[in-house]
C-alpha positions in Angstrom: -11.3 -21.4 -41.8 -10.7 -18.2 -39.5 -9.5 -15.2 -41.1 -5.6 -14.6 -40.4 -4.5 -12.5 -38.0 -2.1 -9.4 -37.4 -0.1 -10.9 -34.1 -0.2 -7.5 -31.2 2.3 -9.7 -29.5 5.1 -11.5 -31.1 8.2 -13.2 -28.7 10.4 -13.9 -31.5 10.5 -10.0 -32.7 10.5 -9.3 -28.8 13.6 -11.2 -28.6 14.9 -10.1 -31.5 14.0 -6.1 -30.1 16.2 -7.4 -26.6 18.6 -9.8 -28.2 19.3 -8.2 -31.8 21.2 -10.9 -33.7 22.2 -13.1 -30.5 18.3 -13.8 -30.4 19.2 -16.7 -32.8 21.3 -18.7 -29.9 17.9 -19.2 -27.7 17.1 -22.6 -28.2 13.7 -23.7 -30.4 12.0 -25.1 -27.5 12.3 -22.6 -25.2 11.0 -20.4 -27.9 7.3 -22.5 -27.7 7.1 -22.4 -24.5 7.5 -18.8 -24.3 4.9 -18.7 -27.0 2.9 -21.5 -24.0 3.5 -19.7 -21.4 2.2 -16.3 -23.1 -0.3 -17.8 -24.6 0.5 -15.9 -27.8 -2.0 -16.9 -29.7 -5.6 -17.1 -28.2 -4.4 -13.7 -26.4 -3.5 -12.3 -30.7 -6.7 -13.3 -31.8 -8.4 -11.8 -28.7 -6.8 -9.0 -29.4 -7.0 -9.8 -33.4 -10.9 -10.3 -32.6 -11.4 -6.8 -30.9 -8.9 -4.5 -32.4 -12.1 -2.1 -32.8 -12.2 -1.7 -29.4 -10.8 0.8 -27.3 -10.1 1.9 -23.8 -13.5 1.4 -21.4 -15.1 -0.7 -24.2 -12.1 -2.9 -24.8 -11.9 -3.8 -20.8 -15.2 -5.1 -19.4 -14.7 -6.9 -23.1 -11.9 -8.6 -21.4 -14.8 -9.0 -18.8 -16.9 -10.1 -20.2 -13.4 -12.5 -22.0 -11.9 -13.7 -19.3 -15.8 -15.4 -18.1 -15.0 -12.6 -14.1 -18.1 -12.8 -12.5 -18.0 -9.4 -9.8 -19.2 -9.0 -7.3 -18.7 -5.3 -6.5 -19.5 -3.8 -2.5 -19.9 -0.4 -2.2 -20.8 1.6 -5.6 -22.0 3.7 -3.8 -19.1 5.2 -2.4 -19.0 6.6 -5.6 -18.5 10.4 -6.4 -20.6 11.7 -7.9 -18.5 12.3 -11.4 -20.8 15.5 -12.3 -19.2 16.8 -8.7 -17.0 18.7 -10.9 -13.8 17.0 -8.6 -11.1 14.6 -9.6 -9.6 11.5 -7.8 -6.8 8.7 -7.1 -8.5 5.3 -7.0 -6.6 3.0 -5.0 -5.9 -0.5 -4.9 -4.0 -4.1 -3.3 -2.8 -5.7 -6.6 -3.7 -9.6 -6.3 -3.4 -11.0 -9.7 -1.9 -8.5 -11.9 -4.0 -8.8 -15.3 -7.6 -9.6 -13.9 -7.6 -6.9 -11.0 -6.7 -4.0 -13.1 -9.1 -4.7 -16.1 -12.5 -4.8 -14.4 -11.4 -1.6 -12.4 -10.9 -0.2 -14.8 -13.4 -0.9 -15.8 -15.8 -0.4 -12.9 -14.1 3.3 -13.2 -14.3 3.9 -16.6 -18.0 3.1 -16.9 -18.6 5.0 -14.2 -17.0 8.2 -15.4 -17.1 8.2 -19.1 -13.7 6.9 -19.8 -12.5 10.4 -18.0 -9.6 8.3 -16.0 -6.1 7.3 -16.7 -3.8 4.0 -15.1 -0.3 4.7 -14.3 0.7 1.4 -15.5 4.0 -0.8 -15.9 4.5 0.3 -20.5 5.3 -3.0 -20.9 0.9 -2.9 -21.0 0.7 0.5 -23.8 2.0 -2.5 -26.0 -1.6 -3.9 -25.4 -3.6 -1.1 -28.4 -7.2 -1.1 -26.9 -5.4 -0.4 -23.0 -2.9 2.4 -25.1 -5.5 5.9 -25.0 -6.1 5.4 -20.8 -2.7 4.9 -20.1 0.3 6.4 -18.7 3.7 4.1 -19.1 5.5 5.2 -16.9 9.0 2.7 -17.5 11.3 2.5 -13.2 13.9 0.4 -14.8 15.0 1.4 -18.3 16.4 4.4 -19.6 13.1 6.5 -19.7 13.7 6.0 -15.3 14.5 9.8 -16.0 11.2 10.9 -16.9 9.2 8.5 -14.0 8.2 12.1 -12.3 7.2 14.0 -15.9 4.8 11.1 -16.5 3.8 10.5 -12.8 2.7 14.9 -13.1 1.0 14.3 -16.6 -1.4 12.2 -14.6 -2.0 13.8 -11.9 -2.0 17.8 -13.5 -4.6 16.7 -16.1 -8.0 16.2 -16.2 -9.3 12.8 -16.0 -9.4 10.3 -12.5 -6.0 8.2 -12.3 -6.5 4.3 -11.1 -3.4 2.9 -9.5 -1.4 0.0 -8.0 0.9 1.6 -4.8 2.6 -1.7 -4.7 4.0 -1.2 -8.4 3.5 -5.2 -8.2 1.1 -7.5 -7.7 0.8 -8.8 -4.3 3.0 -11.8 -3.0 3.5 -14.3 0.0 4.0 -12.8 3.6 3.7 -14.8 5.3 1.0 -17.3 4.1 -1.1 -14.2 3.5 -1.1 -12.7 0.1 -0.7 -8.9 0.7 1.2 -6.1 -1.9 4.5 -5.6 -0.7 4.4 -2.3 0.6 3.4 1.0 -1.0 4.7 3.7 -2.4 4.7 7.5 -1.7 3.7 8.6 -4.9 0.0 9.0 -4.6 -0.1 10.8 -1.6 1.9 13.5 -2.1 0.7 13.6 -6.1 -2.9 14.1 -4.2 -1.8 16.1 -2.1 -0.8 18.8 -4.5 -3.3 18.6 -6.6 -5.9 18.2 -4.5 -7.3 14.8 -5.0 -8.9 13.0 -3.1 -7.9 8.9 -2.5 -10.7 5.9 -3.2 -9.5 3.1 -1.2 -10.4 0.0 -3.9 -10.2 -3.9 -2.5 -10.0 -6.7 -5.3 -10.3 -9.6 -3.7 -7.7 -12.9 -5.5 -5.6 -14.5 -5.8 -3.2 -16.6 -8.5 -2.0 -19.7 -7.2 0.4 -21.2 -5.1 3.7 -22.2 -8.3 2.9 -18.2 -9.0 4.1 -17.5 -5.0 6.8 -19.8 -5.1 8.7 -18.3 -8.1 7.5 -14.5 -6.8 10.1 -15.4 -4.0 12.5 -17.0 -5.8 12.8 -14.6 -7.7 13.1 -11.3 -5.4 15.3 -13.2 -3.4 17.6 -14.5 -6.4 17.3 -13.3 -9.4 17.7 -9.5 -10.8 15.0 -9.4 -12.6 10.7 -10.2 -11.9 10.7 -14.0 -13.5 7.2 -13.6 -12.5 5.7 -11.1 -14.4 6.3 -14.3 -17.3 3.6 -16.1 -15.6 1.3 -13.3 -15.2 -0.8 -14.3 -18.4 -0.8 -18.2 -18.0 -2.3 -16.9 -14.2 -4.7 -14.8 -15.8 -6.0 -18.1 -18.3 -5.6 -20.6 -15.0 -8.6 -17.7 -13.5 -11.2 -17.7 -16.6 -14.6 -18.5 -14.9 -14.2 -17.2 -11.4 -15.9 -14.2 -9.1 -13.4 -11.6 -7.2 -15.3 -9.6 -4.3 -14.6 -5.4 -5.3 -14.9 -3.8 -1.5 -15.1 0.1 -2.8 -14.4 2.3 0.8 -15.4 6.1 1.1 -12.9 8.7 -0.3 -10.8 10.1 2.3 -10.8 14.0 1.7 -6.7 15.2 0.9 -6.4 17.3 3.7 -6.0 14.3 5.6 -2.7 13.9 4.5 -1.1 16.1 6.6 2.1 16.7 9.1 1.6 15.2 11.4 3.0 11.9 9.5 5.3 11.3 6.7 4.1 10.5 3.6 5.1 6.5 3.8 2.9 7.0 7.2 0.0 8.2 5.3 0.6 5.9 2.2 0.4 2.5 5.2 -2.9 3.9 6.6 -4.6 3.8 3.2 -2.6 0.4 3.0 -4.3 -0.7 5.7 -7.8 1.0 5.2 -7.8 -1.2 2.0 -7.9 -4.5 3.9 -9.6 -4.1 6.6 -12.8 -3.5 3.8 
């Protein structure tokens, strides 16, 4: 018999937290569907069995658990970990889960765990991820803290790993592509003298996901597609992904000849050329 586990992700508790007493009116079949969709049992089993791991070790175990094969090109472009400088690593975000853990594992191993993600604060519910994350809630009560959290990340003494689109990629004109990149990584990298390292992660989710995302983005006031990301992750188990690391772009590149938003687009284009 398997040992009993403590639940980290509990749909019943999440609904109570969000809805209070009204949670009891949510039909049980909806609750069961949500539990299956986010793979509550499998995720909790993984989190419980790896509760002793955090940071880079936990991320690397995620890669192993998901049976991912990473073909990494351009490792020589990663700066020397002993050069005394801090960097901003930026990537496209095609998957929404596996790309994040993969890049965290690669960067963490290279720099002895000395990096932080700027992530959606929902991900702070994952104990293994929390030590290497700076949580950002851009819409809720913490939205006023958004600039402070970003400031803390860039003023800290860790490298930063960012997905400047904020959300994972969408199907745009028949191609898998990020939404326009936000300019924050440009302004803050210049301010803190961090060179920017562009990374391209090759991968895609299912057509079902892109249909849901398109409907959600167009008609709903919340990101319904996010609910499906864990299921997409399990659909991608055992696949091979190509990661291409580009040459660092000196922070001095981002001068006044273009706006910060234009420089963000410039780096985004560089990533998609990799």
